[in-house]
Structures are given as structure tokens and as C-alpha cells.
C-alpha positions in Angstrom: 0.0 0.0 0.0 1.7 3.1 -1.2 -0.9 5.8 -0.8 -0.4 6.8 -4.4 -3.6 7.3 -6.4 -4.7 7.2 -10.0 -6.8 10.1 -11.2 -10.4 9.8 -10.0 -11.9 10.3 -13.4 -9.8 7.6 -14.9 -10.5 5.2 -12.1 -14.3 5.5 -12.5 -14.3 4.9 -16.3 -15.4 1.3 -16.9 -14.3 -0.9 -19.7 -10.7 0.4 -19.8 -9.3 -3.1 -19.0 -10.3 -6.7 -18.7 -10.6 -6.4 -14.9 -13.5 -4.7 -13.3 -12.6 -1.5 -11.4 -12.4 -2.1 -7.6 -12.3 0.9 -5.1 -9.1 1.4 -3.2 -11.0 3.2 -0.4 -14.5 3.7 0.8 -14.2 7.3 -0.4 -13.6 5.9 -3.9 -16.6 3.6 -3.6 -18.8 6.6 -2.6 -17.7 8.7 -5.5 -18.4 5.7 -7.8 -21.9 5.2 -6.5 -22.7 8.9 -6.5 -21.9 8.9 -10.3 -23.1 5.5 -11.4 -25.9 4.6 -9.0 -27.2 8.1 -8.6 -30.9 7.6 -7.9 -30.5 4.5 -5.7 -31.2 5.1 -2.0 -28.0 5.3 0.2 -29.3 6.2 3.6 -32.7 6.1 5.2 -34.3 7.1 8.6 -37.1 5.4 10.6 -39.3 8.4 10.0 -39.3 8.0 6.2 -36.3 10.2 5.0 -34.5 8.7 2.0 -31.3 10.2 0.6 -29.9 8.9 -2.7 -26.2 8.5 -3.4 -26.5 11.6 -5.6 -28.2 13.6 -2.9 -25.6 12.7 -0.3 -22.9 13.7 -2.7 -24.6 17.1 -3.2 -24.8 17.7 0.5 -21.2 16.5 1.0 -20.0 18.8 -1.8 -21.8 21.8 -0.2 -20.3 21.0 3.2 -16.9 20.5 1.6 -17.2 24.0 0.0 -18.0 25.5 3.4 -14.9 23.8 4.9 -12.7 25.1 2.2 -14.1 28.7 2.7 -13.3 28.4 6.4 -9.6 27.6 5.6 -9.7 23.9 6.1 -6.9 22.2 4.0 -6.2 18.6 2.9 -4.5 16.9 5.8 -6.5 18.8 8.5 -8.8 17.1 11.0 -12.6 17.8 11.0 -14.5 17.1 14.2 -17.9 15.5 13.9 -20.1 16.1 17.0 -23.2 14.2 15.7 -25.7 11.5 16.4 -26.7 8.4 14.4 -28.4 10.4 11.6 -27.5 10.9 7.9 -25.5 14.0 8.8 -22.5 12.0 10.1 -22.2 10.1 6.7 -22.5 13.4 4.8 -19.9 15.0 7.0 -17.5 12.0 6.8 -17.5 12.0 3.0 -17.2 15.7 2.9 -14.1 15.5 5.0 -12.7 12.6 2.9 -13.4 14.3 -0.4 -11.4 17.3 0.9 -8.5 15.1 1.9 -9.2 15.4 5.6 -9.5 13.1 8.6 -12.8 12.8 10.4 -12.7 12.9 14.2 -15.8 11.0 15.3 -17.3 12.2 18.6 -20.8 11.1 19.6 -23.2 14.0 20.6 -24.3 11.6 23.3 -21.2 12.7 25.1 -21.6 15.8 27.3 -19.9 18.9 25.9 -17.0 19.0 28.4 -16.0 15.4 27.5 -16.5 16.0 23.8 -14.3 19.1 24.0 -11.5 17.1 25.6 -11.6 14.7 22.6 -11.8 17.4 19.9 -9.3 19.8 21.5 -6.9 16.9 22.2 -6.9 15.8 18.6 -6.4 19.3 17.2 -9.4 19.5 15.0 -9.6 22.5 12.6 -13.4 22.8 12.4 -16.3 21.0 14.1 -19.5 20.0 12.3 -22.3 19.8 14.8 -26.1 19.5 14.8 -27.9 22.8 14.7 -30.0 21.6 17.7 -26.9 20.6 19.7 -24.3 23.3 19.3 -21.0 22.6 20.9 -20.5 25.6 23.1 -16.9 26.2 24.3 -15.1 25.1 21.1 -12.5 27.7 20.3 -12.3 27.1 16.5 -14.9 27.4 13.7 -18.1 25.4 13.8 -20.5 24.4 11.0 -24.1 23.7 12.0 -26.0 21.1 10.0 -29.5 19.5 10.1 -30.0 15.8 10.7 -29.7 15.1 7.0 -26.5 17.1 6.6 -28.0 20.3 5.2 -26.1 23.5 6.1 -28.2 25.2 8.8 -27.4 28.8 7.8 -25.8 30.9 5.0 -22.1 31.3 5.3 -18.9 31.7 3.3 -18.7 29.4 0.3 -16.0 28.2 -2.1 -16.2 26.3 -5.3 -16.3 22.5 -4.6 -14.1 21.5 -7.5 -12.9 17.9 -8.1 -12.7 15.8 -4.9 -9.2 15.6 -3.4 -9.6 12.0 -2.5 -7.2 10.6 0.1 -4.5 8.0 -0.4 -5.1 4.7 1.3 -2.5 5.3 4.0 -4.1 8.6 5.2 -6.1 8.5 8.4 -9.8 8.1 7.6 -11.1 8.6 11.1 -10.1 9.0 14.7 -12.2 7.5 17.4 -11.6 7.5 21.2 -11.8 4.3 23.1 -14.7 4.1 25.6 -12.6 4.3 28.7 -14.9 2.0 30.7 -11.9 0.6 32.6 -9.1 3.1 31.9 -8.1 6.4 30.2 -9.6 6.8 26.7 -7.2 6.7 23.8 -7.5 8.5 20.5 -7.1 5.9 17.8 -6.6 6.6 14.1 -7.4 4.2 11.3 -6.3 4.6 7.7 -8.4 4.3 4.6 -6.6 1.0 3.8 -7.5 -0.4 7.2 -11.1 0.6 6.9 -11.3 -1.1 3.5 -9.6 -4.2 5.0 -12.1 -4.3 7.9 -15.0 -4.0 5.4 -13.7 -6.9 3.4 -13.4 -8.9 6.6 -17.1 -8.4 7.2 -17.9 -9.2 3.5 -15.9 -12.5 4.0 -17.9 -13.4 7.1 -21.4 -12.4 6.2 -21.9 -11.7 2.5 -22.8 -14.3 -0.2 -21.0 -12.4 -2.9 -17.5 -11.2 -2.0 -16.7 -8.9 -5.0 -17.5 -5.1 -5.1 -21.0 -4.8 -6.6 -21.1 -2.3 -9.4 -24.9 -2.4 -9.4 -27.1 -1.9 -6.3 -29.4 -4.3 -4.6 -33.1 -4.3 -5.7 -35.7 -2.5 -3.6 -37.1 -5.8 -2.2 -33.8 -6.4 -0.3 -33.9 -5.1 3.2 -31.4 -2.3 4.0 -28.7 -2.7 6.6 -30.0 -1.2 9.8 -27.5 0.4 12.2 -28.5 1.0 15.8 -24.9 1.5 17.0 -24.5 5.1 18.3 -22.2 7.2 16.1 -18.8 7.5 17.6 -18.1 3.8 17.6 -15.8 2.1 15.0 -18.7 -0.2 14.1 -20.5 2.8 12.5 -17.9 3.1 9.8 -17.5 -0.7 9.4 -21.3 -1.3 9.0 -21.9 1.5 6.5 -18.8 0.5 4.6 -20.1 -3.0 4.2 -23.3 -1.8 2.7 -21.5 0.7 0.4 -19.4 -2.2 -0.9 -22.5 -4.4 -1.4 -24.7 -1.6 -2.9 -27.3 -1.6 -0.2 -28.8 1.3 1.7 -28.6 1.7 5.4 -31.2 2.8 8.0 -29.6 4.9 10.7 -31.7 4.6 13.9 -30.9 7.4 16.4 -32.1 5.4 19.4 -32.8 1.7 19.9 -36.2 0.9 21.3 -38.7 -1.9 20.8 -41.3 0.3 19.0 -38.7 1.4 16.4 -37.7 -2.2 15.9 -41.2 -3.4 15.5 -41.9 -0.7 12.9 -38.8 -1.7 10.9 -39.8 -5.4 11.0 -43.2 -4.5 9.7 -41.7 -2.6 6.8 -38.9 -4.9 5.5 -38.1 -8.6 5.6 -34.8 -8.8 7.4 -32.4 -11.8 7.5 -30.2 -10.4 10.2 -29.6 -7.5 12.7 -26.4 -6.1 14.2 -27.0 -5.4 17.9 -25.2 -4.6 21.0 -25.4 -6.8 24.2 -27.7 -4.3 25.8 -30.1 -4.5 22.8 -30.0 -8.3 22.9 -30.8 -8.1 26.6 -33.7 -5.8 26.0 -35.2 -8.2 23.4 -34.5 -11.3 25.5 -36.6 -9.8 28.4 -39.0 -7.7 26.4 -42.6 -7.3 27.6 -45.0 -8.2 24.9 -44.4 -10.0 21.6 -41.6 -9.2 19.2 -41.9 -11.1 15.9 -38.3 -12.1 14.8 -39.4 -15.1 12.8 -37.9 -13.9 9.5 -34.4 -13.5 10.9 -31.7 -16.2 10.4 -29.5 -14.7 13.1 -28.5 -11.6 14.9 -24.9 -10.4 15.6 -23.7 -8.9 18.9 -20.7 -6.7 19.2 -19.1 -3.7 21.0 -18.9 -5.6 24.4 -19.0 -9.1 25.9 -22.4 -10.8 25.7 -23.3 -12.5 29.0 -24.0 -16.2 28.4 -27.3 -16.0 30.3 -28.5 -13.2 28.0 -27.6 -15.1 24.9 -29.3 -18.3 26.2 -32.5 -16.3 27.1 -32.6 -14.7 23.7 -32.0 -17.9 21.8 -34.6 -19.8 23.9 -37.2 -17.2 23.4 -36.7 -16.6 19.6 -35.0 -19.7 18.3 -32.4 -17.6 16.5 -28.7 -17.8 17.1 -26.8 -14.8 18.4 -23.4 -14.6 16.5 -20.8 -12.8 18.6 -18.1 -10.5 17.2 -14.9 -9.5 19.0 -12.8 -6.5 18.3 -11.1 -3.4 19.7 -11.0 0.2 18.6 -7.2 -0.2 18.6 -7.1 -3.5 16.6 -10.4 -3.5 14.6 -12.2 -6.8 14.1 -10.5 -9.7 15.7 -13.0 -12.6 15.5 -16.5 -13.3 14.2 -18.7 -16.2 15.0 -19.9 -17.9 11.8 -23.5 -19.0 11.2 -22.4 -22.5 10.1 -20.5 -22.9 13.4 -23.5 -21.9 15.5 -26.0 -24.2 13.8 -23.5 -27.1 14.0 -23.2 -26.6 17.7 -19.6 -25.5 17.7 -20.1 -23.1 20.6 -19.5 -22.7 24.3 -19.1 -20.3 27.1 -17.5 -17.1 25.9 -17.1 -18.1 22.3 -16.6 -15.1 20.0 -15.9 -17.1 16.8 -12.9 -17.6 14.5 -10.2 -15.1 13.8 -11.2 -12.7 11.1 -9.5 -12.8 7.7 -5.9 -11.7 8.0 -5.8 -11.9 11.8 -3.4 -13.9 13.8 -4.1 -14.9 17.4 -1.9 -16.2 20.2 -2.7 -17.0 23.8 0.1 -16.2 26.2 0.8 -17.2 29.8 2.0 -14.7 32.4 5.7 -15.4 31.4 4.9 -14.8 27.7 5.0 -18.4 26.6 2.3 -19.6 24.1 -0.5 -21.6 25.8 -1.5 -25.0 24.6 -5.0 -25.6 23.1 -7.6 -25.2 25.9 -5.3 -23.3 28.3 -6.4 -19.8 29.4 -4.0 -16.9 29.0 -3.9 -13.3 27.6 -5.2 -12.9 24.0 -2.7 -11.3 21.8 -3.4 -10.4 18.1 -1.7 -9.2 15.0 -3.9 -7.7 12.3 -3.9 -5.6 9.2 -6.5 -3.2 10.8 -4.3 -2.2 13.7 -4.9 1.5 14.6 -2.3 4.0 15.6 -1.9 6.7 18.2 -3.7 9.7 16.9 -1.1 12.0 18.4 2.2 10.3 17.4 1.2 8.0 14.6 2.7 5.0 16.5 1.1 1.6 16.4 -0.4 0.2 19.6 1.3 -3.0 18.8 4.8 -4.1 19.9 7.8 -4.0 17.6 6.9 -7.4 16.1 3.3 -6.3 15.4 1.5 -8.0 18.3 -0.9 -6.2 20.6 -1.8 -7.4 24.1 -5.6 -7.1 24.4 -5.8 -7.4 28.1 -8.5 -10.1 27.6 -8.2 -13.6 29.0 -9.2 -16.4 26.8 -8.3 -19.6 25.1 -8.3 -21.3 21.7 -10.2 -24.6 21.4 -9.5 -27.6 19.0 -11.9 -26.2 16.4 -9.9 -22.9 16.3 -12.6 -20.9 18.1 -11.7 -18.2 20.6 -13.2 -18.3 24.0 -13.1 -15.1 26.2 -13.1 -15.6 29.9 -12.5 -12.2 31.4 -10.2 -9.1 31.6 -6.8 -9.1 33.2 -7.3 -5.7 34.8 -10.8 -6.6 36.0 -9.5 -9.6 38.0 -10.3 -9.2 41.8 -7.6 -10.6 44.1 -9.0 -11.3 47.5 -6.6 -12.8 50.1 -4.4 -13.9 47.2 -7.2 -15.7 45.4 -8.2 -14.5 41.9 -11.8 -13.8 41.0 -13.1 -13.2 37.5 -16.1 -10.8 37.8 -17.5 -12.1 34.5 -17.8 -15.6 35.9 -19.6 -14.3 39.0 -21.9 -12.1 36.9 -22.9 -15.0 34.7 -23.7 -17.2 37.8 -25.8 -14.4 39.3 -27.8 -13.9 36.1 -28.9 -17.5 36.3 -30.9 -16.6 39.4 -34.5 -15.6 38.8 -33.9 -12.9 41.4 -31.4 -11.0 39.2 -32.2 -9.1 36.0 -28.7 -7.8 35.6 -25.5 -7.2 37.6 -22.0 -6.0 37.7 -19.3 -7.1 40.1 -16.5 -4.8 41.2 -13.9 -4.7 44.0 -14.0 -2.7 47.2 -10.9 -2.2 49.3 -10.6 -4.4 52.4 -8.0 -3.9 55.2 -7.5 -7.6 55.7 -8.0 -9.2 52.2 -6.8 -6.3 50.0 -10.1 -6.2 48.1 -13.4 -8.1 48.1 -16.1 -8.5 45.4 -19.4 -6.6 45.7 -22.3 -6.6 43.3 -24.6 -3.9 42.0 -27.9 -5.7 41.3 -30.9 -4.8 39.1 -33.4 -7.0 41.0 -36.0 -8.8 38.9 -38.3 -9.1 41.9 -38.2 -8.3 45.6 -34.6 -8.4 46.8 -33.5 -11.4 48.8 -29.8 -11.4 49.4 -29.7 -14.5 51.6 -31.4 -16.7 49.0 -29.1 -15.3 46.3 -26.1 -16.0 48.4 -27.2 -19.7 48.9 -27.9 -20.0 45.2 -24.4 -18.7 44.3 -22.6 -21.0 46.7 -24.1 -23.9 44.8 -22.7 -22.5 41.5 -19.3 -21.0 42.3 -16.6 -21.3 44.9 -17.5 -19.7 48.2 -14.7 -17.1 48.0 -16.1 -15.9 44.7 -19.5 -15.0 46.1 -19.9 -11.2 46.5 -19.5 -10.1 50.1 -22.1 -7.4 49.7 -24.8 -6.2 47.4 -26.5 -2.9 46.6 -29.5 -2.2 44.4 -29.5 -0.1 41.3 -32.3 0.7 38.9 -30.0 0.1 36.0 -26.3 -0.6 35.4 -24.1 2.4 34.6 -23.2 2.4 30.9 -21.4 4.5 28.5 -22.8 6.0 25.3 -22.1 2.7 23.5 -24.1 0.6 25.9 -21.0 -0.9 27.6 -21.1 -1.4 31.3 -19.0 1.3 33.0 -17.0 -0.6 35.6 -15.3 2.6 36.8 -18.7 4.1 37.3 -19.9 1.0 39.1 -16.9 1.1 41.4 -17.8 4.7 42.3 -21.4 3.6 43.0 -20.1 0.8 45.3 -17.8 3.2 47.2 -20.8 5.6 47.7 -23.1 2.8 48.8 -20.4 1.6 51.3 -20.1 5.2 52.7 -23.9 5.6 52.9 -24.4 2.2 54.6 -26.4 0.8 51.8 -24.5 -2.5 51.3 -26.3 -5.7 52.3 
């Protein structure tokens, strides 16, 4: 990958060679579709908005002109403080066609946290929703509607031909969620984005090649519930761009929205987060998912009890995906493995195309099949530090994920917990995920998170925040847990919460849960 490019006009002329033209980047693919599949829908909304490829191109060109008039140059960073609406796609392609990097920052973040991300990555201009201005940003801002329309008159410049980026240029920067540590700003190049899209094509699509035509109207669009600001937003829309299918961007997941989508299109699959799978598994009232072959779950570990409850209720397998903002997609569970019964606790599938996986013991030696150690990976989609450009991997290309897991004889990855989440009480190690899975098997518990509290004698002890499914009964729960797990693993104390603390992506916020535990301890609310 050199980053060198052929002229766009020449690249998009078909019939110049025996080989069909294939886009080098998702920006190339977008320009192709905007000129060859103009009238086809590209992005939809649950309330009936439909934007064609040509219309998104027009909106992106207008925004690109505004950026140029504000002094933005190729190579600059453009901040996007937006929600899961068409505006973020318009703004991303505007940035890319101007040779810029998009800094994706969900508008679900409060302004002070968003400003830390945007200021820290040295963005030149911020594009924000007109209904959610980002007060406090010291640079220029451009307000847009939910569909990416410029909200007000302003300086304009001629759009001109797109200055499409080379494949080694950073396509986007995303901050890690920081659920158990300091967030990191991670940059991914256009080449890495294309590779990630092709990994998804390899795992889920029947046809692997770039489709020069678009899918017929009867084919259901891809539907994206993942909040903007997660790496999955770019992967999922890139997959549909490659396949020539539109996407529905859903600003907020709820059962009413889902039922409306199911009544409108015949879906084969949904991409969900664990929190969404949980909501469906325990939904009140009927939800008709009979047309689906499977759903996928990503962005965070899926508790075994949640998966089992969903699959028992709907008879549809949940295929798990495993990845990191720093490393991209690491593994994907395949449909054929699921229906063949090649599964088990913590299974997240086979390594994605082009990904190598090793399991290492604490001394750095490679574990045998079936032995638990730290998951380390080497992948073509490895991100870099947004500030220095350095890879998160070691000198030989391997990254230590901090996840505990093993490889089985079928080549499937099983995740068992996080190294830094391990609780050490009196010298004995406790994996919170194991305890949480055991607790969710109790009819008393709707959901839970287990965190450590300091203890003067044992160093730390496990305590549990519990969303009770019925009237709390700590003694019954304790007896139940002692039949399932070792006595030292049973939480010493419990405190009730209405819901688990989560970040904007739906991941359980363990740092936030630890703070709640400290507060409950200080207030005498532990049982």
C-alpha cells in the first residue's frame, strides 16, 4: 500500500481493462456510486427520510465548500459532533473528499467530555447538529441539520474535483470508551477501513466482490443501531456501500422502532449490542423475529445468560463478534458454526481474515489448546496513536488485548474475562464475568456488575450492583451462588440499582460501578 492514487476520473471509467474496477478506499466507492448509481437510496431514517447517493454527494460537496471557505486544507482534522443520523455520513464523505480526517465524537457525550476529545486531537473545524451546538469550542463550527443540510448561510467556495485521500491517510479518529481506563484517540487509515469492510464481507456476504450495481428494492437495508462515535458505524456503513445496499440509521434503539422496521422490511439479520440483545430477551409483549436467520452482537462481551435467554425465546442464534478500537475486528462467529453446535461459554468465533491470534501465559510463553491466557493479536487493521502515529502493537506487530481467553481444538476463541478486572481477595483471583454469569442464572437477578471494594484484611473483596428482577432477597441469592461457584467468589455485599451504569455505546461502565459501590459503602447501603 503506497498511498499513491490514479486520477479519480480515470478510475471511474469502466471498460478500460479486462478487470472490473475495484475501489481502493470507501471514499472511492462513494464517488463511484454517486456517479453510477445516482438515484438509488443510500441512507434512510425510521421516519421516512430517504437520501440517494447523488443527494448525499450534493450535500457533502456543499459542506466541503464550506470547509474550504473556512480555511480547512487537505490533511486537516474535521471534528464531527453528531448522532446516528445521515449528517455524520454526509460530513465524513465531505471530509474525505477534501483530503481530511474525520474525528468521530458522539453527541451523546456531554460537551466537556467532547471538547477534551476534539481539542486533544487538534481539529480544525467542528461539524455539529444545529439543535446541539458545541459551546466552548475555540475554533470554527458548522451547524447542519439531521440530514446534513447546512443550517445557515455562510462563506462558500467552489467545490471542484474531490481531493480523494490516499489509502495510507487516516480516515477517522475514534476515542476508546474508557470503561476501565483512560480513553485513547485511535486513528485508522483508509486502507485499514477497506480491510475491515472486506473482513465483514468475507464473514457475512454471499458475494465477495465489489458490486457495481445496487441491490433491488425488495432487499432489506442494513440497519444500524450503534451510536455514532463507535468504530462499528464506519464498518457497517462501509459493508453496505461495498454491497450496494442502503442503510437505515436509527438514532435510538427501542422496541417500538424495531417493530416498525420489522413490519416494513423482511430482514435476515440484525447487528445489535449486548444491551439490545438483553432488551429483546426480556421484552414485555411480543416481538416477531421469525424472519431472521441470526443476529450479531458486538461492542462488548455478551453474557451467556443473556444469549441463552434470547435464543430460547426466539429460536435464533446470536453470533458474537470480537474487536477493539485499537485493533479493529479480531474474530467473528460464523452461522455454520452456530447451527452445527460449535459453541461454548465465551465463544466469539474464529479469527477474522488476516488476523493472527496467540494465547500467552504470564511469562509470555504460548499456551496449549484449551489453556487460558492473555489474548494477543496481529492484524492488518491495527490502529495508531492519533497524536504520534505510533502503532499500539509491539515491535513485532502483536498487541496485548488485556483479555483472558483460550483457543479450542476447532480454532474458536473463548473469552473468559479481563486481566485488569480480576479481583484478588486474600491472594485468590476472582473473574467478575464468571460471578456475573452465575448471578444472572438466578430468577432474582435481572442484571448485575461485580466490582472490587478495598478491604483492610484481604486487600479487596467483590461486591455486586444488582438490578433485581423481583423483591430483593440477598440470603437466597447467596445460597444459590454457593451452589454454583466457589465460596470465595461469592460477593461479600450487594446494593440495588435501577440500571447498570453504561457509557454511550451501551458498555457497562466498571469505573462508574466502582464509584457507586464506594458511595453505597459510605452511605451504609451495602447488604
